[in-house]
C-alpha positions in Angstrom: 232.2 45.6 189.0 233.4 42.1 188.0 235.6 42.1 185.0 235.5 38.9 183.0 238.3 37.7 180.9 236.1 37.1 177.8 238.5 34.5 176.6 235.9 31.7 176.0 236.6 31.8 172.3 240.2 30.9 173.0 240.1 28.6 176.0 236.5 27.4 175.9 234.1 25.8 173.4 233.4 28.8 171.3 235.5 28.5 168.2 236.7 25.2 169.3 236.4 23.5 166.0 238.4 26.3 164.4 241.1 25.9 166.9 241.1 22.1 166.5 241.8 22.5 162.8 244.7 24.7 163.7 246.1 22.1 166.0 246.0 19.6 163.2 247.8 22.1 161.0 250.4 22.7 163.7 250.8 18.9 164.2 251.4 18.5 160.4 253.8 21.3 160.3 255.7 19.8 163.2 256.0 16.5 161.4 257.3 18.3 158.3 259.9 20.2 160.3 261.0 17.0 162.1 261.9 15.5 158.8 259.9 12.2 159.5 257.4 12.8 156.8 260.1 14.0 154.3 262.0 10.7 154.2 262.2 9.2 150.8 261.0 12.3 149.0 263.1 14.0 146.3 265.3 16.8 147.6 263.5 19.6 145.7 260.0 18.4 146.9 261.4 18.1 150.5 262.8 21.7 150.3 259.5 23.1 149.1 257.5 21.3 151.8 259.9 22.7 154.5 259.4 26.2 153.1 255.6 25.8 153.3 255.9 24.5 156.8 258.0 27.3 158.0 255.7 29.9 156.5 252.6 28.2 157.9 254.2 28.1 161.4 255.0 31.8 161.3 251.6 32.8 160.0 249.9 30.6 162.6 251.8 32.1 165.4 251.2 35.7 164.3 247.4 35.0 163.8 247.1 33.4 167.2 249.0 36.3 168.8 246.8 38.9 167.2 243.6 37.2 168.1 244.6 36.5 171.7 245.8 40.1 172.3 242.6 41.5 170.7 240.4 39.4 173.0 242.5 40.6 176.0 242.1 44.2 175.0 238.4 43.7 174.4 237.9 42.3 177.9 240.3 43.9 180.3 239.9 47.2 182.2 242.1 49.7 184.1 245.8 49.0 184.6 245.6 45.5 183.0 244.2 47.1 179.9 246.9 49.8 179.9 249.6 47.1 180.2 248.2 45.1 177.2 247.7 48.3 175.2 251.3 49.3 175.6 252.5 45.8 174.7 250.2 45.9 171.6 251.7 49.3 170.6 255.2 48.2 171.2 255.5 44.7 169.9 252.5 43.1 168.1 250.7 46.1 166.5 248.2 44.3 164.3 247.9 46.1 161.0 244.9 48.2 160.3 243.8 45.8 157.6 243.6 43.0 160.1 241.4 45.1 162.3 239.0 46.5 159.7 236.8 43.4 159.4 236.4 43.4 163.2 234.9 46.9 163.2 232.0 45.6 161.2 231.2 42.8 163.6 227.7 42.3 164.9 229.1 42.1 168.4 229.4 45.8 169.5 232.4 45.1 171.9 234.4 43.6 169.0 233.5 46.5 166.7 234.2 49.2 169.3 237.5 47.6 170.3 238.6 47.5 166.7 237.7 51.1 166.2 239.6 52.1 169.3 242.7 50.4 168.1 242.4 51.8 164.6 242.0 55.2 166.3 245.3 54.7 168.1 246.9 53.7 164.8 245.5 56.7 162.9 245.5 59.4 165.6 247.9 58.2 168.3 250.0 61.4 168.5 246.8 63.5 168.9 245.5 61.2 171.6 248.8 61.3 173.5 248.9 65.1 173.3 245.3 65.5 174.5 245.9 63.1 177.4 249.1 64.9 178.4 247.3 68.3 178.2 244.5 67.0 180.3 246.9 65.7 183.0 248.5 69.1 183.1 245.2 71.0 183.8 245.1 72.9 187.0 241.8 71.6 188.4 242.3 73.3 191.8 242.6 76.7 190.1 239.6 75.9 187.9 237.6 74.8 190.9 238.1 78.1 192.5 236.8 80.1 189.5 233.2 81.1 189.0 232.7 78.6 186.2 234.4 75.8 188.2 235.4 72.6 186.3 233.1 73.7 183.5 236.0 75.9 182.5 238.0 72.7 181.6 235.0 70.7 180.3 233.8 73.5 178.0 237.3 73.9 176.5 237.6 70.3 175.5 234.0 70.2 174.3 234.8 73.1 172.0 238.0 71.3 170.8 236.0 68.2 170.0 233.4 70.2 168.2 235.7 72.4 166.1 239.0 70.5 165.8 238.9 66.8 166.8 235.4 66.0 165.6 234.6 62.3 165.2 238.3 61.3 165.3 238.2 61.8 169.1 235.3 59.3 169.6 237.5 56.1 169.9 239.5 57.6 172.7 236.2 58.6 174.4 234.9 55.1 174.2 238.1 53.7 175.5 237.9 56.0 178.6 234.3 55.2 179.5 234.7 51.4 178.9 238.2 51.0 180.4 238.9 53.8 182.9 235.7 55.0 184.3 236.3 53.3 187.7 240.0 54.1 187.9 240.2 57.7 186.7 239.0 60.7 188.7 235.4 61.8 187.9 236.3 65.1 186.4 238.6 63.6 183.8 236.0 61.0 182.7 233.3 63.7 182.5 235.6 65.5 180.1 235.2 62.7 177.6 231.5 62.6 178.0 231.4 66.3 177.2 233.4 65.6 174.0 230.9 62.9 173.1 228.1 65.4 173.6 229.8 67.7 171.1 230.2 64.9 168.5 227.0 62.8 168.7 227.4 59.6 166.7 225.4 56.4 166.5 228.5 54.3 167.2 228.5 55.8 170.7 225.1 54.2 171.5 226.2 50.8 172.8 229.2 52.1 174.9 226.8 54.6 176.5 224.1 52.1 177.1 226.6 49.7 178.6 228.0 52.3 180.9 224.5 53.4 182.1 223.6 49.8 182.8 226.7 49.0 184.8 227.8 52.1 186.7 226.9 52.9 190.2 228.4 56.4 189.9 225.5 58.9 189.8 227.6 61.8 188.6 229.0 59.9 185.7 225.7 58.3 185.0 224.2 61.7 184.5 226.9 62.7 182.1 226.4 59.5 180.1 222.7 60.2 179.9 223.3 63.7 178.6 225.6 62.3 175.9 223.0 59.7 175.0 220.3 62.4 174.8 222.4 64.0 172.0 221.9 61.0 169.7 219.0 60.7 167.3 215.8 59.7 169.1 215.0 57.1 166.4 218.3 55.3 167.3 218.0 55.6 171.1 214.3 54.8 171.6 214.2 51.3 170.2 217.4 50.4 172.0 216.1 51.6 175.4 213.0 49.3 175.0 215.4 46.3 174.7 217.2 47.2 177.9 215.5 46.0 181.1 218.5 47.1 183.2 217.9 50.8 182.6 215.7 51.7 185.6 213.1 54.3 186.0 215.6 56.8 187.5 217.8 56.6 184.4 214.8 56.9 182.0 213.6 59.9 183.9 217.1 61.5 183.6 217.1 60.8 179.9 213.7 62.4 179.5 214.9 65.4 181.5 218.0 65.7 179.3 216.0 65.5 176.1 213.7 68.3 177.5 216.8 70.4 178.2 218.0 70.0 174.7 214.6 70.9 173.2 214.4 74.0 175.5 217.9 75.0 174.4 217.1 74.7 170.7 213.8 76.6 171.0 214.2 80.2 169.8 
């Protein structure tokens, strides 16, 4: 899988005019701070302009940092994503208010990335505890039991259904978008099982993206089962738009829907 940087909005033409206006602002601020443009002005006016320039320079730097790191987090996967996430947690940490407008974006990646980061702000300790507990699971012992790894998967599915509820979804999206190729299958399946337990329309695009892009049959099946838990009126129109979902996946989805219908029949 090829991972793009997704930084066109920063280095390319997209948003170029916006950045050009910032460059003019930075140039003007630099002139102010150099003192060249302040020559001949009254001292009080000069002091006020310097104050404005210093404030603008600080705000410009913070905004550019936040936007750049957000784009990086939106685009990177695996260890590169983990490194940037840790840097974001430890140094920049955009406030939740800065992220809120992004979660309403028409671009699903922007919206989901914002919701993931807001999830870490609001539920970070819970996420860290869950990930630590998952790492500590004795999968060899579970694999030797009659239930197999379902013993672990069912436990976390139950926790999602009864305790975590929709608060766990941002972490689930992060795992399937960022770690599905670098984490062991059993661990990724755990998060699909939790998504099954908490079906939500915001999971639609991450699941569709995953099904379209993965070549892992086991994980693809888990993703389809999670997708089948969503409302048909949400899933059906979206599937018609996706030419990348082949007949095999459509058949799996139909089978998963039939399984759900059979399970719900008295």
